[in-house]
C-alpha positions in Angstrom: 88.2 -182.8 -1.3 90.7 -181.2 1.0 94.1 -179.9 -0.3 96.0 -183.1 0.5 93.5 -185.4 -1.2 91.5 -186.8 1.7 87.8 -186.5 2.0 86.7 -184.7 5.2 83.1 -184.6 6.5 81.6 -181.2 6.4 80.4 -179.8 9.7 79.3 -176.5 11.0 80.5 -177.2 14.6 83.3 -174.9 15.8 86.5 -176.4 16.9 86.6 -177.0 20.7 87.8 -174.1 22.8 88.9 -172.4 19.6 92.0 -174.6 19.4 93.1 -175.4 15.9 90.6 -173.0 14.3 89.4 -169.5 14.3 85.9 -170.3 15.5 85.0 -170.4 19.2 87.0 -169.2 22.2 88.8 -165.9 22.1 88.9 -164.6 18.5 92.2 -162.9 19.1 93.7 -165.7 21.2 96.5 -165.2 23.7 99.3 -162.7 22.9 101.9 -164.9 21.1 105.6 -164.8 22.1 105.3 -162.8 25.3 107.6 -165.3 27.0 110.1 -164.9 24.2 110.1 -161.2 24.7 110.6 -161.7 28.4 113.5 -164.1 27.8 115.1 -161.7 25.3 115.0 -158.8 27.7 115.9 -160.7 30.9 119.7 -160.3 30.5 119.2 -156.5 30.3 116.9 -156.5 33.3 119.2 -158.7 35.3 122.2 -156.5 34.4 120.3 -153.3 35.4 119.1 -154.9 38.6 122.6 -156.2 39.5 124.1 -152.7 38.8 121.5 -151.1 41.1 122.3 -153.5 43.8 126.1 -152.9 43.4 125.5 -149.2 43.6 123.2 -149.5 46.6 125.6 -151.6 48.7 128.4 -149.2 47.7 130.9 -151.7 46.2 132.9 -148.8 44.9 133.8 -147.7 48.4 135.9 -150.8 48.8 138.2 -149.6 45.9 140.5 -147.0 47.3 144.2 -146.6 47.7 144.0 -146.7 51.5 142.2 -150.1 51.4 144.8 -151.4 49.0 147.6 -150.4 51.3 145.9 -151.8 54.4 145.2 -155.2 52.8 148.4 -155.4 50.7 150.3 -157.8 52.9 147.5 -160.3 53.3 146.7 -160.2 49.5 150.4 -160.8 48.6 150.6 -163.7 50.9 147.5 -165.2 49.4 148.9 -164.7 45.9 152.1 -166.4 46.8 150.3 -169.4 48.2 147.8 -169.8 45.3 149.0 -167.8 42.3 146.8 -169.4 39.6 143.6 -169.4 41.7 144.1 -165.8 42.8 144.8 -164.6 39.3 141.5 -166.3 38.1 139.6 -164.8 41.0 141.0 -161.4 40.4 140.2 -161.6 36.7 136.6 -162.7 37.5 136.1 -159.9 39.9 137.4 -157.4 37.3 135.0 -158.8 34.7 132.0 -158.5 37.0 133.1 -154.9 37.9 133.2 -154.0 34.2 129.8 -155.6 33.5 128.2 -153.9 36.4 130.0 -150.6 35.8 131.3 -150.5 39.4 133.1 -147.2 40.0 136.8 -147.4 40.8 138.0 -149.3 37.7 141.4 -147.4 37.8 141.9 -148.5 41.4 141.0 -152.1 40.6 143.5 -152.0 37.8 146.2 -150.7 40.2 145.5 -153.7 42.4 146.6 -155.9 39.5 149.9 -154.1 39.5 150.3 -154.4 43.2 149.7 -158.1 43.2 151.3 -159.2 39.9 153.5 -156.4 38.8 153.0 -154.0 35.9 153.5 -156.4 33.0 151.5 -159.4 34.2 149.0 -157.2 36.0 148.5 -155.3 32.7 147.9 -158.5 30.8 145.3 -159.8 33.3 143.4 -156.5 33.6 143.4 -156.0 29.8 142.1 -159.4 29.1 139.5 -159.1 31.9 138.4 -155.7 30.7 137.9 -157.0 27.1 135.9 -159.9 28.4 133.7 -157.7 30.5 133.1 -155.3 27.7 132.3 -158.2 25.4 129.7 -159.5 27.9 127.9 -156.1 27.9 128.1 -155.9 24.1 126.6 -159.3 23.7 123.8 -158.6 26.2 122.9 -155.4 24.4 123.2 -157.1 21.0 121.0 -160.1 21.7 118.4 -158.3 23.8 118.2 -154.8 22.2 119.9 -155.2 18.8 116.8 -156.3 16.8 114.6 -153.7 18.5 117.1 -151.0 17.8 117.4 -151.9 14.2 113.6 -151.7 13.9 113.6 -148.3 15.5 116.4 -147.1 13.3 114.5 -148.1 10.2 111.4 -146.3 11.5 113.3 -143.1 12.2 114.1 -142.3 8.6 117.1 -142.0 6.3 119.0 -139.5 8.5 119.3 -141.9 11.5 120.0 -144.8 9.1 122.8 -142.8 7.5 124.2 -142.0 11.0 124.2 -145.7 11.9 125.8 -146.7 8.6 128.5 -144.0 9.1 129.2 -145.3 12.6 129.6 -148.9 11.2 131.9 -147.8 8.5 134.2 -146.0 10.9 133.5 -148.2 14.0 137.0 -149.4 14.5 138.5 -145.9 14.7 135.7 -144.5 16.7 135.9 -147.3 19.3 139.6 -147.0 19.7 139.2 -143.3 20.2 136.4 -143.7 22.7 138.5 -146.2 24.7 141.6 -143.9 24.8 139.6 -140.6 25.3 136.6 -141.6 27.4 134.2 -138.8 26.4 131.2 -141.0 27.1 130.6 -143.5 30.0 132.4 -146.8 29.5 129.2 -148.8 29.5 127.8 -146.7 26.7 130.9 -147.4 24.6 130.0 -151.1 24.9 126.3 -150.7 24.2 126.2 -148.3 21.3 128.3 -150.5 18.9 126.0 -153.4 19.6 122.9 -151.3 18.9 124.4 -150.0 15.7 125.3 -153.4 14.4 129.1 -153.4 14.8 130.5 -156.9 14.4 132.7 -158.8 16.8 135.6 -158.7 14.3 135.7 -155.0 14.8 134.6 -154.6 18.4 137.1 -157.0 20.0 140.4 -155.7 18.4 139.3 -152.0 18.8 138.5 -152.5 22.4 141.8 -154.3 23.0 143.9 -151.6 21.3 142.0 -148.8 23.0 142.2 -150.3 26.5 145.9 -151.2 26.6 147.2 -147.7 27.3 145.0 -147.3 30.4 145.3 -150.8 31.8 149.0 -151.1 31.4 149.8 -147.6 32.7 147.6 -148.1 35.8 149.0 -151.5 36.4 152.5 -150.0 36.5 151.2 -147.3 38.8 150.1 -150.2 41.1 153.6 -151.7 40.9 155.0 -148.3 41.9 152.6 -148.0 44.8 153.7 -151.5 46.0 157.3 -150.3 46.0 156.4 -147.2 47.9 154.5 -149.1 50.6 157.3 -151.7 50.8 159.8 -148.9 51.5 157.5 -147.5 54.1 157.2 -150.9 55.8 160.9 -151.1 56.1 161.2 -147.7 57.8 158.0 -148.1 59.9 157.0 -151.8 60.2 153.2 -152.4 60.5 152.3 -148.9 59.1 150.3 -150.4 56.2 147.9 -152.3 58.4 147.7 -149.5 60.8 147.1 -146.9 58.1 150.0 -144.7 59.2 152.2 -145.1 56.1 153.2 -141.8 54.6 152.9 -142.4 50.9 155.5 -140.2 49.2 155.2 -140.6 45.4 157.9 -138.0 44.7 160.4 -140.7 44.1 158.1 -142.7 41.8 159.4 -143.1 38.3 157.5 -141.5 35.4 157.7 -144.9 33.7 154.0 -145.6 34.0 153.0 -142.3 32.5 155.5 -142.6 29.6 154.4 -146.1 28.8 150.7 -145.2 28.8 151.3 -142.1 26.6 153.5 -144.0 24.2 151.0 -146.8 23.7 148.2 -144.2 23.3 150.2 -142.3 20.7 150.8 -145.5 18.7 147.2 -146.5 18.9 146.1 -143.0 17.7 148.3 -143.1 14.6 146.0 -145.2 12.5 143.0 -143.1 13.6 144.8 -139.8 12.6 145.8 -141.4 9.3 142.3 -142.6 8.6 140.7 -139.2 9.3 143.5 -137.4 7.3 142.8 -139.6 4.3 139.1 -139.1 4.6 139.6 -135.3 4.7 141.9 -135.4 1.6 139.4 -137.5 -0.3 136.6 -135.0 0.6 138.7 -132.1 -0.5 139.6 -133.8 -3.7 136.0 -134.5 -4.5 135.1 -130.8 -3.8 137.8 -129.5 -6.1 137.1 -132.0 -8.9 135.8 -130.2 -11.9 132.4 -131.0 -13.2 132.3 -132.8 -16.5 
């Protein structure tokens, strides 16, 4: 009598081709789930491949102040004719540049200021930078997150404690890494994903940490636009010909002051957090033993 209560004829014949039983065929069987592994790693492989292609064709060489000046008039005409479409296209290009880690992000941010002004350009570039960072984070989290957690568990309590400490202070660490880029930007998107930092922390920390840079460089772009416009009045056609003399001595320090002010405000909660942690540590050290 079989487990479900139906009589089955007894037989010594193996199941055909080993399907549905252990006898016959390959005793080990095919490696299960290899296509799932390939599917899981495919976003990372595609990202790496696209980044190599972008580096090989030299996309970064197209991001320079001279090229911005030369193409400024044509770009502004295009923006005036199709403002919404160009804003979406610019934001999409910015997202791709962040995902592929194309060099020249500061110059690309200045383009936003040239085309849309410091305020609107800052909003578009900030939103695009956050979206691009989120894409990299999600790719790393879905493709490498489980593998990294397994490796962390296998590396012992010291590495586990390091990952746990990173998660506890993730918001402050991420804001600091955005404002003070001591590691490559792509790494600051990948590491939180590998250490299990949640979206509720990653998105606001990235937004707060990026605003000082994106807004200040967007206002630099607006200032560059004003300088080129003044040169065009004095020497018509100099931008397209590449003969404009860009004198930034008259440029206001407004972009610098705005960026520094936003960065200072963003760093206040970080400084407060570390100060409180230090006071708690000192209090525990001086606490008398009972």
